[in-house]
C-alpha positions in Angstrom: 3.9 18.7 4.9 4.8 16.9 8.1 3.2 13.5 7.3 2.7 11.2 4.4 -0.2 10.8 2.0 -1.7 8.3 -0.4 -3.2 9.1 -3.8 -5.9 7.0 -5.5 -7.0 7.6 -9.1 -10.8 7.4 -9.0 -11.1 8.0 -12.8 -12.2 10.8 -15.1 -9.5 13.1 -13.8 -10.4 12.8 -10.1 -8.0 11.7 -7.4 -8.6 10.9 -3.8 -5.8 11.9 -1.4 -5.7 10.7 2.2 -3.3 12.3 4.6 -1.6 10.8 7.6 -2.1 14.1 9.5 -5.2 16.3 9.7 -3.0 19.4 9.7 -1.7 18.5 6.3 -5.2 18.0 5.0 -6.3 21.4 6.3 -3.2 23.0 4.8 -4.0 21.6 1.4 -7.7 22.6 1.5 -7.1 26.1 2.8 -3.9 26.9 0.8 -3.2 27.2 -2.9 -3.7 27.8 -5.6 -2.1 24.4 -6.4 -0.5 23.6 -9.8 0.9 20.4 -11.2 2.7 20.5 -14.6 1.4 24.0 -15.3 -2.3 23.0 -14.6 -4.3 24.3 -11.7 -5.9 21.8 -9.5 -9.4 22.0 -8.0 -9.1 20.9 -4.4 -12.1 20.2 -2.2 -13.2 17.7 0.4 -14.3 14.3 -1.0 -18.1 13.8 -1.2 -19.0 10.4 0.1 -21.4 9.6 -2.8 -19.3 11.1 -5.7 -19.6 9.4 -9.1 -16.6 10.6 -11.0 -18.1 10.2 -14.4 -21.0 12.5 -13.5 -19.2 15.0 -11.2 -19.2 18.6 -12.3 -17.1 21.5 -11.3 -19.4 24.4 -10.6 -16.9 27.0 -9.6 -13.3 27.6 -10.3 -10.7 30.3 -9.6 -9.3 32.1 -12.6 -6.5 34.6 -13.1 -7.6 37.6 -15.2 -4.9 39.5 -17.1 -5.6 43.1 -18.2 -3.0 43.7 -21.0 -2.2 47.4 -21.7 -4.1 48.6 -18.6 -2.9 52.1 -17.7 -1.0 52.6 -14.5 -3.7 55.0 -13.2 -5.9 51.8 -12.8 -3.4 49.9 -10.7 -5.3 50.5 -7.5 -6.8 47.5 -5.6 -10.3 49.0 -5.5 -10.4 49.8 -9.2 -9.0 46.4 -10.1 -11.6 44.7 -7.9 -14.4 46.6 -9.6 -13.1 45.7 -13.1 -12.7 42.0 -12.1 -16.2 41.9 -10.6 -17.6 42.1 -14.1 -16.3 38.5 -14.5 -17.5 37.2 -11.2 -16.7 37.4 -7.5 -13.0 38.6 -7.1 -11.0 37.0 -4.3 -7.9 39.2 -4.5 
């Protein structure tokens, strides 16, 4: 990041981050996944009328591990088909 930022705890596990530079904000929103102390963060633009105690996360990105999967299945198209059983794969 090129500029500074401020973090405010708005309760219930939600934080508001304001960036000095718009380019840093866009980098955080479009980059990731982001982790802090081995926990993934859900990062999204702040909704102006958010009530943290009532807010719900409707979507999240998950890592799917296929233990013991044969090498014959290590093809991106096959892995995407298998992963689609869990939802919409992104990579």
